[in-house]
C-alpha positions in Angstrom: 68.8 84.2 92.8 65.5 82.3 92.6 64.9 83.8 89.1 68.3 82.5 87.9 67.7 79.1 89.4 64.3 78.9 87.7 65.7 79.4 84.2 65.3 76.3 82.0 68.7 74.7 81.5 70.3 76.1 84.6 71.2 72.9 86.4 73.6 74.2 89.0 75.3 77.4 90.2 78.9 78.2 91.0 79.8 81.2 93.3 83.0 83.2 93.2 83.3 85.1 96.5 86.1 87.2 95.1 84.1 88.4 92.2 81.1 88.8 94.4 83.1 90.9 96.9 84.3 93.2 94.1 80.7 93.7 92.8 79.6 94.4 96.4 82.2 97.2 96.8 84.5 95.2 99.1 87.2 94.3 96.6 89.6 91.6 97.9 87.5 90.8 101.0 85.9 87.5 100.1 85.7 86.8 103.9 83.6 90.0 104.5 80.5 89.2 106.5 78.2 90.6 103.8 79.9 88.5 101.1 79.6 85.3 103.3 76.0 86.1 103.9 75.3 86.5 100.2 77.0 83.2 99.5 75.0 81.5 102.2 71.8 83.1 100.7 72.7 81.6 97.3 73.4 78.2 98.8 70.0 78.2 100.5 68.3 79.3 97.3 69.9 76.5 95.3 68.9 74.0 97.9 65.3 75.3 97.8 65.4 74.9 94.0 66.8 71.4 94.3 70.0 72.3 92.4 73.6 71.9 93.4 75.7 74.9 94.2 79.5 75.2 94.4 81.8 77.9 95.7 85.4 79.0 95.7 86.8 78.9 99.3 90.6 78.9 99.6 90.5 79.2 103.4 90.0 75.7 104.9 87.7 76.9 107.7 85.5 78.8 105.1 85.4 75.7 102.9 84.2 73.6 105.8 81.6 76.3 106.6 80.2 76.4 103.1 80.0 72.6 102.9 78.1 72.6 106.2 75.9 75.4 104.7 74.9 73.2 101.8 77.5 73.6 99.1 77.6 70.5 96.9 81.2 71.1 96.0 84.0 73.5 96.9 87.0 74.6 95.0 89.8 74.7 97.6 92.7 75.6 95.3 93.5 77.3 92.1 96.6 77.3 89.9 97.7 80.9 90.7 97.2 80.5 94.5 98.9 77.1 94.6 101.9 78.4 92.6 102.2 81.5 94.7 102.0 79.6 98.1 104.5 77.0 96.9 106.9 79.6 95.6 106.6 81.5 98.9 107.3 78.4 100.9 110.4 77.6 98.9 111.7 81.2 99.1 111.1 81.3 102.9 113.2 78.1 103.2 116.0 78.8 100.7 116.4 82.6 100.2 118.4 84.3 102.9 117.7 88.0 103.2 120.7 90.3 103.0 121.9 91.4 106.4 119.2 89.6 108.2 116.5 91.9 106.8 113.0 90.6 106.0 112.4 90.9 102.3 109.3 92.5 101.0 109.4 90.4 97.9 111.5 87.6 96.4 
């Protein structure tokens, strides 16, 4: 990470824990301890280089943790996730499952 941060013209870094998890072999596990440790390592490296670092963190507790760990900015929502959660909330309120069954999808 220090080598990337030392490149002329690299003024900041932005970390994607989901992509990082996939490249680390733990696809879909952005909260995996190894992924969180890697993010924290990168945040520390950016701080040591005097450059801001940002990170995706859709879990509020994780976002708070990364801010406390030195993230200069945190993306806490994305269009796809916001649309999905909003749609799920509407369906949960207004769609009644047939015969009282819990739907697996809407």
